[in-house]
N, C-alpha and C positions, 0 to 999 in steps of 0.2 A: 320231771319236766312237765310243765302245764301245757295242755293243748287248747287253751282258751284264747281266742282271738278277741281282745277287748274292743277293738274298733267295730268289728261285726256285731258283737253283743250290744254295744252302745247304740248302734244304728237300729238293730232289731227292737230293742227296748223303746227307742224313740218312736218307731213306727207303731208299736203296740200302744203306747201312751197316746199318741196323736189320734189314731183310729178309734181308740176307746173313748177319748174325750168327744170327738165329733159324733160318734154314734150315740153316746150317752146324752149329749145335748139335744140331738135330733129326736131321740126317743122321748125326752122330757118336754120338749117344746112343740113338736109337730105330730100330727096324726099320720100314721103309717098307711092306713087303709088296707085294701086287699090287693092281691095280684092283678085281678081284673079291673079294679078301680083304685089305682095308686093314689095315696095321699102325698102331701109335700114332704113328709119325712122318709119316704121309702128309699129314695136314691141316696140321701146322706147316710142313712143307717146302713144300707148295703155297701156303699163305698168305704165307710168306716170299718165295717166288719171285714171287708176284703183287705184293708190296710192292716188290721190286726192279724189276719191269717198270714200275710206276707211278712209281717214283723216276727211272727212265731217261726216261720221258715228260716228267716235270716238268723234269729237268735239261736235256734237249734243247730244251724250250720256253723255257727261260731264255736260251738262246743267240740265239733269234730275237726275243725280246720287247724292247721298248724299255728303256732304262736306267732303273733305279729308284734314286733317291738316298736313300731312307729307310733308316734304320738297322735292323739286325736286333735284334729285342727278345727277349732270352734269357728274360725273365720269363714270357712267354706259355707256352712248353712246360712250365715248372716249375709254373705255376698249373694247367694241365690235368692234369699228373701228380698234383698235390695234390688235385684234384677226384676223381680215381680212388682216391686214398688215403682221402679222406673217405668215399666210397661203401663201400670195403672195411671201414672201421672202424665204420660205422653199420649195415650190413645185418644183422649177427648180433644185436646187442643191441636194435635199434629196429625192424627190419623194412624192407620194400622201399620204402614211400613216404617215410619220413624219409631213407633213404639217397639216393633219387633227388633229393629236394628239396635236401639238403645238397650233393650233387654238382653240381647245376645252379647253385646259388647261388655256389659257389666257381668253377665254370668260367666263368660269365658275367663274373667279375672280369677275365678275360683280355682282354676286349674293349676296355678302356680307360675308356670312360665307363660308369658303372653306371646301369642302367635297372631299378629294382626291379619295376615293373609287368610289364615284359617277362620278367624272370627268374621271377617267380611264375607267370605264365601258361604259360611254357615248362615249368616244373616240374609244373604241374597237367596239362598235355597229356601229358607223358611218363609221369606216374603212371597216367593213364587208359590210355595205350597199353601200358604194362607190365602192367597188370591184364588188359587184353584178350588180350595175347599169352600171358602165363604162367599166368594163372588160368583164363580162359575157354577159350582155344584149346588150350593144352597141358595143362590140368588139373593143374598142379603145385600142391603144397601149400606155397606160399610165404607166410610170414606177412607181411601187408601192413603192419600196425602192431603192434608188440610193445613194450610199455612195461615196462622191467625194474625199475621202482621200485615 
């Protein structure tokens, strides 16, 4: 009996590939600089390398975990990417709060069973947290609600 969890292995390999691509691109196109004088490539390379490390941890964990017979759902990452796209499309014309609400509503569709109350509460909590972080703590002039009509 195999002890390979294919879903975990696929996720780990995806993280390794994504982190490797981002780090490789940043290494090829941007200067890294030094620790005391960081260049524009330092953060992307570091985050990509960290993603590779997390991917290795997930992939190695897949080898020791019990076998998982459930299928790999390709729609889930596409829905999450769609939620990021919704956020990007809504933030400029409508403001931060509508973009967060749209992003959360689309992202919660990836769960399988739709729970509207949970989605709305999560969107509300994230709106409050975003307001606290960006407006109160960082004092950024971010439009919270901007109605273009």
